[in-house]
C-alpha positions in Angstrom: 63.2 88.0 -98.9 64.9 88.9 -95.8 64.0 88.0 -92.0 65.0 91.3 -90.5 64.3 94.8 -91.1 66.9 96.5 -93.5 67.6 99.4 -95.7 67.6 99.0 -99.6 69.4 101.0 -102.2 68.9 100.4 -106.0 70.5 102.4 -108.6 71.2 102.3 -112.5 74.6 102.6 -113.5 76.2 103.3 -117.1 79.3 101.2 -118.3 81.7 103.9 -116.7 80.0 103.1 -113.3 78.3 106.3 -113.1 74.9 106.5 -111.5 72.3 107.8 -113.9 69.4 107.0 -111.8 68.5 106.0 -108.1 65.3 104.3 -107.8 65.6 104.3 -104.2 68.3 105.2 -101.5 68.2 103.5 -97.9 64.4 102.9 -98.2 63.3 100.9 -95.0 61.8 97.5 -95.6 60.1 95.3 -93.4 60.6 91.6 -93.5 57.6 89.5 -94.9 55.1 92.4 -95.1 55.2 92.7 -98.9 52.7 90.6 -100.7 54.1 88.8 -102.9 57.2 88.6 -100.7 60.0 90.9 -102.0 60.4 94.2 -103.6 59.8 95.2 -107.1 61.5 98.3 -109.0 60.8 99.4 -112.7 63.3 101.7 -114.7 61.8 103.3 -117.5 65.2 104.2 -119.3 65.3 107.6 -118.3 67.9 109.5 -116.1 67.4 111.3 -112.8 66.4 114.4 -115.0 63.8 112.4 -116.6 65.5 112.3 -120.1 66.0 109.0 -122.0 69.3 107.8 -121.5 71.7 107.3 -124.3 72.2 104.0 -126.1 74.7 101.9 -124.4 75.1 99.2 -121.4 73.7 99.6 -118.0 73.2 97.6 -115.1 71.3 97.4 -111.8 73.4 97.8 -108.6 71.3 96.9 -105.4 72.7 97.1 -101.8 70.9 96.1 -98.6 72.0 97.3 -95.2 71.4 95.4 -91.9 73.0 97.3 -89.1 76.8 97.1 -89.8 76.4 94.7 -92.5 76.2 95.5 -96.2 75.0 93.3 -98.9 75.3 94.0 -102.8 74.2 92.6 -106.1 74.7 93.6 -109.6 72.6 92.7 -112.8 73.9 91.5 -115.8 74.4 94.3 -118.5 71.3 95.8 -120.0 71.8 96.9 -123.5 69.8 100.1 -124.3 69.1 101.0 -128.1 68.1 103.9 -129.8 64.4 103.8 -130.6 63.4 104.3 -134.3 60.0 105.5 -135.3 
């Protein structure tokens, strides 16, 4: 939730810090215009080419930009396991 217009970037990174998928990049947001308030992003476990990522640890990195200010947050590690039929 934010009171002023900003831009938002959300990326999935692997344990080496490499971006495997960008969910949005500097997407403009408007305060209090989303119901429910906030933004929701889903990751399907695929990389930027659409292939399933390798088993391992990944995290979500989010950054908000308001003028000259940048705010960043990271999720805890997300474990991706090999699926078995």
